[in-house]
N, C-alpha and C positions, 0 to 999 in steps of 0.2 A: 504493499499500500504506500503510495507517495505522501510526502510530508503534507502537501495542501489537502489531501483527501483526509489524512489523519486529523488536521486542524479543523476541517469542516465537521468531521464526525464528532470531535470533542465538543465543539460549539453546539451541535444538535443535542448531544447528551445533556450538556449544562442547561440548555433551553428547556428540554424535557423535564429535568429534575426541578428547575425553578418554577415551571408551570405547575408542576405537581404540588409543590410547597404552596404556591398561591391558591390552589384548590382547597388544600386541607385548611390553610388559614382563612379563606373566605368562607368555608364550611363553618369554622368556629365562630366567625363573625355573624354569620346568619343565625347560628344557634343562639348566640347571646341576644339577638334582637327578636327572637321568637319566630323567625322565618325557617321553620324546620324543614319544609319540602325543599326549599333551596339548599339548605344545609346538606340534606341527604344527597341531592344531586351533585353538589361539590365533593362530598365524601366519596360518592361512587366514582367520579372522575379521577380522583386520587388513588383509589384502590384498584383502578385498571392497571396502574403502573406499579403500585406497591401493594399487592393484595394481602400481604401479611402484616400491614401496619396496625399494630394492636391499638394504639391510641385513636386511630381513625375508625376502626371497626367499632370500638367501644362507643365513640362519640356519635356514630351513625345509630347505634343501638339506642342511646339516650334520645336522639331526635325522633326515632320511631315511637319511643315510649311517650314522649310529649304529644305525639299525634294520636295516641291511643291504639297504636298498631303494635300491641304487646307481644303477639306471636313472633313478628319479625324482629322486635327488639330481643326477645329471648334467644332467637337464632344467633344474633350477633354476640350476645353476652357468652353463649356456649361456644362460639367459635374463639372468642378471646381466651376462654380457659383451656381450649385444646392448644392454642399457641403459647400460653403462658398460664400453667396451672397454679402459679402463686399470685395471681392478680385478685387481691382481696375485693376490689370494686366490682369486679365481674361476679364473683360468687355473691356479693351482697345484692347486686342487682337481679341475679337469678332467684335469690331468697325472696326479694321484694315482689317478683312476679307470682310466686307461690302464695305469698302473704296476701296480695291483692285478691287472689282467687280462693282465699280462705282454706288453703291446704297447708295447714299450720305445721304439721310434722315435717313436710319437705322443707318448708321455709325455715324452720328452725335448724335443720340439717346444714342448710346452705349458709345461714348466719354464723353457725359454728365454724364452718370452713373458713369464712371470712376472718373470724376472730382468731382462729389458730394460725392463720398467716400473719395477721397484723393485729396484735391485742390492743393497739392504740386506735382502732377504728371505732369512734364513738357511735356511729350510726348503727353499726352492726350490733353493738351491745344494746342500743335503745330498741332497735327492732326485735331483737331477741327477747327483750323485756316486754315489749307489746304482744308477742306470741304467747309467753308464759301468763301474762296478765289476762289475755282473752281466754285461755284455757283454764283459768282459776287457780293457777300455780302462783300464789301471791308472793310467797318468800323468794322463789326463784326470780320473779318479775322484779321485786325490789333490789335484789342484788344486781341484776343486769342494768336497771336504771342507775344504781350507784356507780357501777363500772363505766357507764356512759358519761355520768357527771364528772367522774374523776379525770377522764380524758379531756372532756370539754365542758368547762364550767358555764358556758354561755348557752347550753343546750336546754332552753326553757321547758320544752315539752317533756323532757326526762324528769324534771323537778315536778311538773304538773301530775303525770302519771304516777310517780313514785308517791306523791301525796294521796292520790286516789287509792293506791294499794295500801298505804298506811292506815287510811281510814277503814278499809276492810279488815285490817289486822288489829283494829282498836288502838291505834298509836296516833290519837288526834293531835297531840302537841307537835310531833314531828311532821305530821301532814300539813299542819298550818304553816310550819316554817317553809316547807316545800312549796305550798301554793303562794306564799309571799315572794319567795325567789322567783317563781314563774311569773307572777305579776311584774316584778322589777325587770324582768327579761321580755316584757311586752307579749305575754301569751294571753290571748283574749279571755279564754275560759277561766282563768285564774281568779279573777275578781268574783265570778259567780260562785266559784268553790269556797272562796273566803267567806262571802256572804252566808253561804248555806252551812258551813262547818266551823267557822272560826269567830263568831260573834259572842 
């Protein structure tokens, strides 16, 4: 191959790579502005050149999720775990799919996978708490909410639901502390809980 052909080929490769980067960047930009269909189109364009881009596949799944196309989202999240079995966010999203469908045992299993990979994933602890809570396992729920709070002190919903569990466990004083923390973190339902249980 002649030097001028090599130079042209190099330029074409660089253009292709930069166009691909533009597509994933524009996909993220569309996602941030709520233009999820356009985001998916941009992600699809990028994945034509880089079909194993984990970040892009995951973000496309999130865009499908925002559009309510949950089965397509699940396919992307599952693909991410095939490419990277230690991707805690993908396992969390798969768990959330089953949580949304009220298949709580499966949801709990996937939340546990996310936690085992990354014990600092506050949302995984929180959603694990929600599963236990809805199944009536209040002690387990309280422990999961506490774990979520220890990772993220700003997760107001974890305070709210831990307070609700504490009410069930006849621990009103601790519940009211949690409701007040939730209110301070702008969780709308917290004021109603305080009015009902803490006057």
